[in-house]
N, C-alpha and C positions, 0 to 999 in steps of 0.2 A: 505462429503463436496460437495458443489455445485460450479460450474464454475462461476467466476465473470463476464464472457463474455456472456455466453448463458444459464446459470442456470442448465445445465445438470449435472449429477453426475460426480465427479472426482474419478478416480480409481487409486489406488496406483501403482507406477512404481518404484520398488525398495523400499528402506526403507525411503527415504527422499524426494521423488518426487511424484506428482500426475499428471495424464493426463485426459483431458476431452474426453469422448467418442463421444460427439456431434461435437465439433469444433477443437479438437486436441490441445487445449491450454495446456501448461505445467506450473507448478508452484511448488516450493518447499513447503513442509509442513510448514516450518517456515515463509516463505513469505505469505502463505495463511492465517496463523494465524494473522500476522500483518495486512493484508488486512481486515480481519473480525473485528479486534479491532478498526481500523480506521473508518470503515463503521459504526460500532455500536456507536462510539463516535460522529461521524457526525450526525447520526440520533437522538441521545439523545439531543444534544445541538449544532446546527450548528454555532451559534455565538461564543461560547466558542472554538469550534474546529478551526475556522478560526483565532481567536485571538491567539491561541497557535501556529498555523502554521506560522503566521506573526512573532511572537516572536522568533521562532526557526530560521526562515529565517534571521531575523535581527541579531541574535547571530552568525550565521554562516558567514553572510556577513561581520560582524565586524572583523572577523579573516582574511579576505582577504585584501591584500594591495589595497589601493584606486585606484591606477593606473591600476589594473587588473580587476576592476569591469566593467561590461558591461552596467549596468543601475544605 
């Protein structure tokens, strides 16, 4: 796996974490997998990616009481 910040190789630290040898960035293997999936989705179809992001945002925002919304 490569670092999402500096592209250096990530090395395993324990069974569920990785650390970058170049910049010290740390990420869990699960979070890194999610990052890769989102980047791949964005690169395949940016318009669809942002449409889905807006839909998820709106669905989550709809669960929040209106008086607690900041925007």
